[in-house]
N, C-alpha and C positions, 0 to 999 in steps of 0.2 A: 684203679690202683690207688692205694693210700698215699697221701702226701705226708711229708715229714717236716718238722720244724727245722729251719736253717738258722742256726744261732750265729753264723758268721756274718757280721754286718758288712755292708758294702762300703768301700772306701770313698767312692764318688757316686753321687746321684744327680741326675739332671732331669728336671721336669718343670712344666709351666704351671705355676700356682693358679693362674687364671682358669685353666682347664679343670682344676679340681673343684671349682665352685659351680654348682648347678646353674644352668641358664635361667631357670625360673625361681631362683632363691630370692626370698623377699628382701634380703639385704642389698641386692644389686640396684634396684631403683633408689633405695635410701642412700647408698654410696654415691650414686650419680648426682642426686640432689645436694648432698653434702659437699661434694667436690665443686659443684657450680657455685654454691654459696661461699665457700672458703676461697675460691679463686678471686672473687670480688672483694675480699678482705686483705689482699696482699699489702696495700699501703698501710692499713691498720697494724698489721704484724710488723712491718718495717719500722714504723714509729715506735712500737712497743719494745722491739729488741735492738734497734740500732744496726749499725754496720761495722762495729768494732768488737774485738774480743773473740773468744772461742765460740764455735758454732753450738747452738743449743739443739735440743730435741725439737723438731719442727712443730710449731703450735697447731698446725692442721692435724698432726698425728695425735696430739694430746686431746684436742676437742673431739675427734672421732672416737678416741678411747673412752672419754667420759660419756659419750652417747651409748657405747656398748654396755657400760655399767648400768645405765638406766634400762636399756632394752632387755638385758638378760638378768636383771635383778642381782647383780654382783654386789655383795655387801660392803666391800672396802677396796681401797687402792691396792692393798697387798694382794688380795685375791684377784684383782684385775690384772696386775702385772704377772702373777703366776699363770693366769689363763692365756695371756698374750704369749708367754714363753712356749707353750705346747699346743696352742689352738691355731691351726692353719687358717681357719675362717677369720679369726680375729686379726691375724697378721695381714691377710689379704685386705681386710676392710680398712685398716689404718695405714696400709702401704709400708709395712715394716719388713725389711729384707729377711729372708730365711736364715742367712748365715750369721746374723747379729743376735746377740742375747737381748732379751727384753730389758727395758729401762727399769729403774728401781722406783718404789713409791715416793721417794723424796722429790722426784721430778715434779710430781703434781703439787706438792706442798710449796716448792719454790716458785712455780709458775702461776699458782692461783693469785698470789699477791700482784703479779704483773698483769694478769687478766683483769683483776678488780680495778687496778689503777687506770687502765686504758679502756675499761668497759667492753672487753672483748666478747664476753658471753652474751650480753644484751644485743650487741651488734649482730652476732651470729643468729640469735633467735629472731630478730627482726627480719633478717634476710630469708629465713625459712618461711616466715609469714608472707613476705613479699612473693616468694616462689609459689606458695599456695594460691595467692590472689592472681598471679600471672597465669596459672594453670586453670583458672576458673573453678577452683575447688572450694573457695571460701565465699559464702554469701554473707555480706556484711550488713544487710538491711535489718536483720533480727539477731540481737546478741543476748546472751544470758550471763548473769553474774552470780557468783556464790562464794562463800568462804568456808574455811575449815580450820582445824587446829593441827599444828605439828608439834609433837612432843619434843621437849628440849633434851639435849644431851645430858644436862644436869638433873640430879635427883633431889628429893626433899631434904636429904642430909646436907646439901650444899647451901641451904638457906641460913642466913645470918641476920640478926637484928640490924636495921639500918643505922641506929645510933651507936653501934659497937664499933669503935674506931681502932680496936686492937688489930695487930698484924697476925694474930693467931688464926691460921687457916685449917686447924684441926677440926674437921667437920664432926668427928665423934663427940665433941663436947656439946654440940647443939642437936644431936640426933634424938635425944629423949625429950620429946615435946608433949608427952601424954598429959592431958589435962590443961594444956596451954593452947593458944591460938596463933596461927601464922596467917598473915594476910599480905597483900601487895603493899599496903600502907606502912606496915611495920617491919617487914623482912625483905631481903633481897638475896638472890643466889650469888655466891662469890665465884662460881664457875661460869655461869652464863647470866650476867647482869641484865641483859635485855629480855630474859624470859619472865613471864608472869604466871601466877597461879590462875588457872581457868578450868572450868568444867563445861562439858557439852553433853546434853542429854541427861540421863540419870546416873552417870558414872561419877567417879571421884574427881577431885581437882588435881591437876598436874601442872608442872612448870611447862609452859607452852609458848609458841609463837603462832600468829595467825597468818594463813596463806589465803590469797584471794585470786580467783580465776575468772577471766572474761573469755567466753567462747562464742563461736558462731553456732546458733541454736540448731540449725538443720544438719550441718556437717560434723559438728563436734570438735572442730579445730580450735585450738587455743590461740586467742589473739593477744592476750597479755596475762601476766602473772605478777603478783606482788607479795611481799612478806613484810609484816609490820608487827607491832606490839599487840598482844591479846588483851585489849582493854575494854571490850564490849561495844565500842563505837567504830572499830577499825574497818568493819565490813562496808559501811556507807562511805566512810572517808576514802578508802582505797578504790571503791567503785567509781567515784567521781574522778580520782586521779588517773585511773586506767582509761576512762572515756576520753579525758583530755590528751593522754599520751597517744592513743591510737588515732585520734584526730590529727595530732601534730606529726606523727611518724609515718602513718599509712594513709592519711586523708580519709579515714573511715568515720562516717557519721551515721549511725544506725537510725532507722525509723522507730524501732521498738527496742526497749530494754526489759527483759523478763527477769523477775527476782522472786524470792520467797518472802515470807512475812517479816523477816528481819529488816527488810528495806522499806517498810511501809510507813515510815515517819513522814510527817508533813514537810519538814525541812528538806529531806532528801528528795522527795517528789518534786518540790519546787525547783531544786537545783537541776534535776534531770530535765524538766520541762523547759527551763531557761536555756538549755543547750539544744533545743529543737527536737528533743527525743520524747516519745510517748512511753511513760513507764507502765509496766504491767506487773505490779507487785501484789502478792496475796494480802488481803485485808481481813481483819477479824469482823465478825458479825455483831458489831456494837454501834450504837447510834453515836454520831459525831456531834458533839456540842461545842460551841464557841464560834467566834467570828474573827478570822485572821486569814492571811494568805496560806498558811500551813493547813488550817482546817478546810479551806476551799479546795486545796490540792488533794486532800484525802477524800473529800466528797466526790470530786471528779473521778478519782480512782475507783471509788465504790460504784459509780455509774458505769464505768468501763467494764466492771466485772460481770455485768449482765449481758454483754455482747458476745457474739460468736468469736470475734477476733481474740478476745481475752482467753477464752477457753482453749482455743487452738494454741495460743502462745504458752499457756501453762502446760500443755501436753508436750510440746517440743522442749520446754525448759528442763524437763527431766533428763535430757541428753547430757547435761553437765554432771550428773551423778556418777555415771561410769567413768567419766574423765577424771574426776577427783579420786575415785576408787582406784583407778590405774596408777595415778600419781603416788598414792600412799602405799599400796600393797605390791605393786610391781616396780615402780620407779624409785622406791626407797624413801618416800617422804613421810612415812608413818612416824618415824623418829629421826630427827636430823643428826648428822655426824659433825656439824660445824657449829661454831660460836659466832654470834653477831648477825644482825639482819642482812647486811650486804652479802656476806659469804653464803648464808642460807638462801637468799634470793637468787644468787647466781646458780646454785645447785638446783633450785626449783625451775629456773628458766631452762637449764640444760635438760631437765626431765620433760618440760613442756615441749622443747624442740624435738626430743625423741618421740614423744606422743604424736606430734604433728607429722613427723616423717613416716611413722608407722601408719597413721590414719590416712595420709595422702596416698600411700601405696594401695590401701584398700579401696579408697574412692576412685583412684585411677583405674584399677582393675574392673570396677563396677561400671565404668562408663564405656 
């Protein structure tokens, strides 16, 4: 018998949202790991929000909502709030009651300042890394470092001569620069002052920030991420900073650090060796001339290139490429939505946390 559409809506509906989510849904283990990490941050949330005034949207809810944006490639806070309004899966994940309307995008804007002030995103990311280590999913003996560029929110028309002290922010007056030159020494963006003109590969130069990722080579889990100015030396500078941070926060001291040719300078190799780590950086086939500690470090690196360990290290080093690719094309880091290194770095850390949770789910199923 043919069924007919019943356009009369029910006045009352009772059902268990937990039963609507499949038992083998990949978000289930991700939610369990998130809830465990967030439960350990209760004191941090109390210090950030205090115990007076009206009740806010729970910070646990906002953090899990930001994870959803990275996991499902949601382009903006507006689209995210729209999805939470009608998507039962999203409501279940962030523990948002069915009878309540979704919060507005302004909630994220107001709370990001608070998260930044109390370093909430970094603490959450560190707890996810600690969970991966506790589960035995993160081998910290062999790490890989690499960097990439994040396009700035600002465009070329926002660039203004540094010596122009006028308050005129009409970018159209500076847009016609045909025949002239713009460089980081002479111009600066009035929209995103931290952005710098930089090119990578054979493409054109764009206002960009540099993002740096430190991963466990065999599992592909992200151990640390940093955002800095795109000045040509940020890769090596932030690699050393990240090594120091993971030693301090997670007590991780790798035996080997794999990297590409951009990390093959003598000064960087000396700094890595001074930390008790063996660098495996790609080196050009050129004869090394000169006598200094930096030249000796490069010669040692050239000798290591002939060994089997170096070749194996360079093979697993490629595991970082899909990580950065996921960050940019799925996690939304191809072009940032924020201004300032700290805000962009918090967004990158949240993307890294989303990647780790997704990757931990895959590794756990494979064991």
